[in-house]
C-alpha positions in Angstrom: 0.0 0.0 0.0 2.7 2.5 1.0 4.8 1.5 -2.1 1.8 2.1 -4.4 1.1 5.5 -2.8 4.8 6.5 -3.2 4.8 5.5 -6.9 1.6 7.6 -7.4 3.2 10.6 -5.7 6.4 10.2 -7.7 4.4 10.1 -11.0 2.4 13.2 -10.0 5.6 15.0 -9.1 7.0 14.3 -12.6 3.8 15.4 -14.3 3.6 18.6 -12.2 7.2 19.5 -12.8 7.6 19.2 -16.5 8.8 22.8 -16.3 12.1 21.3 -15.2 12.9 20.8 -18.9 11.6 24.0 -20.4 9.6 27.2 -20.3 6.0 28.0 -21.4 5.7 30.3 -24.5 2.3 30.9 -26.1 1.0 27.5 -24.9 4.1 25.6 -26.0 6.5 23.9 -23.6 9.9 24.8 -25.2 13.0 23.1 -23.9 15.5 25.7 -22.9 17.5 23.8 -20.3 20.3 21.4 -21.0 19.1 18.0 -22.1 20.6 14.8 -23.4 23.3 14.7 -20.7 22.0 14.5 -17.2 24.9 13.6 -14.9 23.2 13.0 -11.5 20.0 15.0 -12.3 17.9 11.9 -11.9 14.7 13.9 -11.7 15.2 15.4 -15.2 16.3 12.1 -16.6 13.1 10.5 -15.3 10.9 13.3 -16.6 12.4 13.0 -20.1 12.1 9.2 -20.1 8.5 9.5 -19.0 7.5 11.9 -21.8 10.0 11.3 -24.5 12.0 8.1 -24.0 15.2 10.1 -24.2 16.4 13.4 -25.7 19.1 14.8 -27.9 21.3 17.6 -26.8 19.6 20.9 -27.4 22.3 21.7 -30.0 21.1 18.7 -32.0 17.4 19.0 -31.7 14.7 21.0 -29.8 11.2 19.6 -29.4 8.5 22.2 -28.4 5.3 20.5 -27.3 1.7 21.7 -26.8 -1.7 20.4 -25.8 -3.4 23.8 -25.9 -4.3 26.7 -28.2 -3.4 30.4 -27.7 -6.2 30.7 -25.2 -5.1 27.7 -23.1 -7.9 25.5 -24.4 -7.2 21.9 -25.2 -6.6 21.1 -28.8 -9.4 19.0 -30.4 -10.5 18.0 -33.8 -13.9 19.5 -33.1 -12.3 22.9 -33.9 -10.1 24.3 -36.7 -6.7 25.8 -36.0 -3.9 27.6 -37.8 -0.2 28.2 -37.0 0.9 31.3 -38.8 4.6 31.9 -39.5 5.5 35.4 -40.6 7.8 35.9 -43.7 11.2 34.3 -43.0 9.9 33.2 -39.5 9.6 29.4 -40.0 11.7 27.4 -37.4 15.3 28.5 -37.7 17.2 25.2 -38.3 20.3 24.1 -40.2 18.8 20.7 -41.0 14.9 20.4 -41.0 11.8 20.9 -39.0 8.5 19.1 -38.9 5.2 19.4 -36.9 3.9 16.1 -35.7 0.4 15.4 -34.4 -0.5 12.8 -31.8 -3.6 11.4 -30.2 -2.2 10.7 -26.8 1.1 9.0 -27.7 0.1 7.6 -31.0 -0.4 8.7 -34.6 -4.0 8.9 -35.7 -5.1 7.3 -39.0 -6.1 10.0 -41.5 -7.1 10.2 -45.2 -3.7 11.4 -46.3 -1.6 9.1 -44.1 0.1 12.3 -43.0 1.3 12.4 -39.4 3.7 15.3 -39.8 4.2 18.3 -42.0 7.3 20.4 -42.4 9.9 22.1 -44.6 10.5 18.9 -46.6 6.9 18.9 -47.8 5.5 20.9 -50.8 4.1 23.7 -48.7 2.4 26.7 -50.3 3.5 30.0 -48.9 1.2 33.0 -48.8 1.8 35.8 -51.3 3.5 37.9 -48.6 6.0 35.0 -47.9 4.3 33.9 -44.7 3.2 30.3 -44.1 0.0 29.0 -42.6 -0.4 25.4 -41.4 -3.9 24.1 -40.9 -4.8 21.7 -38.1 -8.3 20.4 -38.4 -10.4 17.2 -38.9 -11.9 18.2 -42.3 -9.7 19.2 -45.2 -9.4 23.0 -45.7 -10.6 23.4 -49.3 -7.7 24.5 -51.6 -5.2 24.3 -48.8 -4.6 20.6 -48.5 -0.8 20.9 -49.1 -0.6 22.8 -45.7 -3.1 20.5 -43.8 -2.2 18.3 -41.0 -5.3 16.2 -40.4 -6.6 16.1 -36.8 -8.5 13.3 -35.1 -12.1 14.0 -34.0 -11.0 14.1 -30.4 -8.1 15.6 -28.4 -4.6 15.8 -29.9 -1.2 17.3 -29.1 1.6 18.7 -31.2 5.4 18.2 -31.2 7.6 20.5 -33.3 10.8 18.8 -34.2 13.7 21.2 -34.9 16.9 19.5 -36.0 20.2 21.3 -35.7 18.7 24.5 -34.4 20.2 27.9 -35.1 21.3 30.3 -32.4 18.0 32.3 -32.3 16.1 29.1 -31.4 18.7 27.9 -28.9 18.8 31.4 -27.2 15.1 31.9 -27.3 15.0 35.0 -29.4 12.9 33.2 -32.1 9.4 32.6 -30.8 7.1 29.8 -32.0 3.7 31.2 -32.9 0.7 30.1 -30.9 -1.8 27.6 -32.2 -4.8 29.9 -33.1 -8.4 28.6 -33.1 -10.1 30.0 -36.1 -13.7 28.8 -35.8 -14.8 30.8 -32.7 
């Protein structure tokens, strides 16, 4: 009984202290603290293992994560969302970036078999050079190239940024909030 209670308290402590690995920025949890090499920081090692099964050094990859939109409301396929990157404001990386959608910890089957979207896809930029990514259950007419299909229920997002540039490492580049567009 005591062992079971201790395990539950430990799990709750890990969940409540995910900030040990990053900072909140517009609904995203953005890793800003050293990762991938933990020494004797067993708490951080356990938190990373619980939520990500490991982590690269920040210099190799940064993985911002969110469950909520700009207003702090849970992401769900019942609504339509957009992530808007201003001109020349896509994730600053030397390798590549991609936005991955999960239902819990798993990909959700969708009509495109598309579970991530990123700079290696044939994205259509707006006339002003900005980029909109559409996150919703139904296809956005005429904008399918920039559509990441959402399940009907709750989902979460992970932005994978490989070989990040200094502005991402230092926090001077900010990831845009997920904006609900069907209010």
